[in-house]
Each structure stands twice: as C-alpha cells, then as structure tokens.
C-alpha positions as CSV (number, residue, x, y, z in Angstrom):
1,X,126.3,122.3,93.8
2,X,124.5,121.4,90.6
3,X,123.2,123.9,88.1
4,X,119.7,122.9,89.1
5,X,120.3,123.4,92.8
6,X,122.1,126.7,92.1
7,X,119.0,127.9,90.2
8,X,116.7,126.8,93.0
9,X,118.9,128.5,95.5
10,X,118.8,131.8,93.5
11,X,115.0,131.6,93.0
12,X,114.6,131.0,96.7
13,X,116.9,133.9,97.6
14,X,115.1,136.3,95.2
15,X,111.7,135.2,96.6
16,X,112.8,135.9,100.2
17,X,114.2,139.3,99.1
18,X,110.9,140.2,97.5
19,X,109.2,139.5,100.8
20,X,111.8,141.6,102.7
21,X,113.0,138.6,104.6
22,X,116.6,137.9,105.7
23,X,117.8,134.8,103.9
24,X,118.8,132.6,106.8
25,X,120.0,129.0,106.1
26,X,116.6,127.5,107.1
27,X,114.6,130.1,105.2
28,X,116.7,129.5,102.1
29,X,116.3,125.7,102.4
30,X,112.6,126.0,102.6
31,X,112.3,128.7,99.9
32,X,114.4,126.6,97.5
33,X,112.1,123.7,98.0
34,X,109.0,125.8,97.6
35,X,109.8,128.0,94.6
36,X,113.1,126.6,93.3
37,X,111.7,125.0,90.2
38,X,109.5,128.0,89.4
39,X,106.2,126.1,90.0
40,X,103.5,127.0,92.5
41,X,103.0,124.8,95.5
42,X,100.3,123.9,98.0
43,X,102.0,122.4,101.0
44,X,101.2,121.5,104.6
45,X,103.8,122.1,107.2
46,X,104.2,118.3,107.5
47,X,104.6,117.7,103.8
48,X,107.2,120.5,103.6
49,X,109.0,119.0,106.6
50,X,109.1,115.6,104.9
51,X,110.6,117.2,101.8
52,X,113.2,118.9,103.9
53,X,114.2,115.6,105.5
54,X,114.3,113.9,102.1
55,X,116.6,116.7,100.9
56,X,119.0,116.0,103.8
57,X,118.4,119.3,105.5
58,X,118.4,119.7,109.3
59,X,115.3,121.8,110.1
60,X,112.8,121.0,112.9
61,X,109.0,120.8,112.3
62,X,108.6,123.8,114.6
63,X,111.0,125.8,112.4
64,X,109.0,124.8,109.3
65,X,105.7,126.1,111.0
66,X,107.4,129.3,112.1
67,X,109.0,129.9,108.7
68,X,105.7,129.3,106.9
69,X,104.1,131.8,109.2
70,X,106.9,134.3,108.4
71,X,106.4,133.7,104.7
72,X,102.7,134.5,105.0
73,X,103.3,137.5,107.2
74,X,105.7,138.8,104.5
75,X,103.0,138.4,101.8
76,X,104.9,135.8,99.7
77,X,102.6,132.9,100.6
78,X,98.9,132.5,101.6
79,X,97.5,130.2,104.2
80,X,94.3,128.4,103.1
81,X,92.4,126.8,105.9
82,X,90.3,123.9,104.7
83,X,88.8,123.1,108.0
84,X,89.6,123.9,111.6
85,X,92.5,121.5,111.7
86,X,94.0,121.6,108.3
87,X,96.0,124.4,106.7
88,X,97.7,124.5,103.4
89,X,100.2,127.1,102.3
90,X,100.1,128.4,98.7
91,X,103.0,130.1,96.9
92,X,100.6,131.5,94.4
93,X,99.4,134.8,96.0
94,X,97.0,136.2,93.4
95,X,93.3,135.9,94.1
96,X,92.1,132.4,92.9
97,X,89.8,129.7,94.1
98,X,90.9,126.2,95.2
99,X,89.6,122.6,94.9
100,X,90.1,120.5,98.0
101,X,90.1,116.8,97.0
102,X,88.6,115.1,100.1
103,X,89.7,111.6,99.0
104,X,93.4,112.6,98.7
105,X,93.5,115.5,101.3
106,X,95.0,117.6,98.5
107,X,94.5,121.2,97.4
108,X,94.8,122.4,93.8
109,X,94.1,125.6,92.0
110,X,90.7,126.1,90.3
111,X,90.1,128.5,87.4
112,X,89.4,132.0,88.6
113,X,87.8,132.9,85.3
114,X,85.0,130.5,86.0
115,X,84.2,131.9,89.5
116,X,81.7,134.7,89.8
117,X,80.9,136.4,93.1
118,X,78.1,138.9,92.6
119,X,78.3,140.6,96.0
120,X,79.9,140.2,99.4
121,X,78.2,141.1,102.6
122,X,79.1,144.5,104.1
123,X,81.8,144.0,106.7
124,X,81.0,145.1,110.3
125,X,81.8,148.7,111.3
126,X,85.5,149.4,111.8
127,X,86.6,146.5,109.6
128,X,87.5,145.8,106.1
129,X,87.6,142.6,104.0
130,X,91.3,141.6,103.6
131,X,90.7,138.5,101.5
132,X,88.1,136.0,100.4
133,X,89.1,132.3,100.2
134,X,87.0,130.0,98.1
135,X,87.6,126.3,98.7
136,X,85.4,124.0,96.6
137,X,85.4,120.5,98.2
138,X,85.4,117.5,95.9
139,X,84.9,113.8,96.3
140,X,84.7,111.0,93.9
141,X,81.2,109.9,92.8
142,X,80.1,106.4,93.8
C-alpha cells in the first residue's frame, strides 16, 4: 500500500468513526474515495460506482446506493436533490448553497456569504425545518 493510499484509508476510517459507522470493507473503500484526499465531493451513486470500478474494487451499484444512504443517515454526507430523478451526495455538511450546471449535469458549491434568506415560511404545526437546500441552476448563455 502506498503512502497516499494509506493516508486515504486513514481519512476514510476516521470519517466513518466520526459518523458512528462500522468500517466494513465496502464502506472503507467508498469512504477512501470520497474523503481520502481531504477534498469535498459532489457525487452521484453512478459516478461513485464508476470510481470504485476504476479503483479495482468489487462493490455493486446497489451497495453504493445503500452505503451513500447510510452515510447520509449518519450525518457525514448530505443528499441534494436537483430534480425528481437526480440526487447528488455532498461530503461538505455545513449549510451552503449549490450551483447546478445544467449543461454538464454537475453540482458545485456556491458562496454562502453571498446568499441572503430574509425569512422562511412558518412550518406546519407539529413539524420543524430540518434543512434548507438552495440549488441555483445555471446554463450557458447563447
């Protein structure tokens, strides 16, 4: 194992531990790909599955979906739904808006300092707001 892959493995294991998740082989493989280099990621289940195959790991697409769901349930990732059929998974879990690049089907972070929300509607009785996702859709002019 190279120094880089050892560091990625350690970061992945620490990330899982922070979420209270048992570091199974599949979870460690996915976690290392997601946070191993210390950068934040926006992935779809399909793009992560492609990265897993490229890395030579043996994990099914169903396992990728289930593991991403477990990561979200543990609070170490957020799911951002762009439309009814497209979900992205974000390793950056603080409150921040996103740009969705329609031409590339890509999600990226937008600056939270530039976003102002003056007021939110009152939630219905017996409920509370758990999160507000802001997705700003972009397309090239022309």
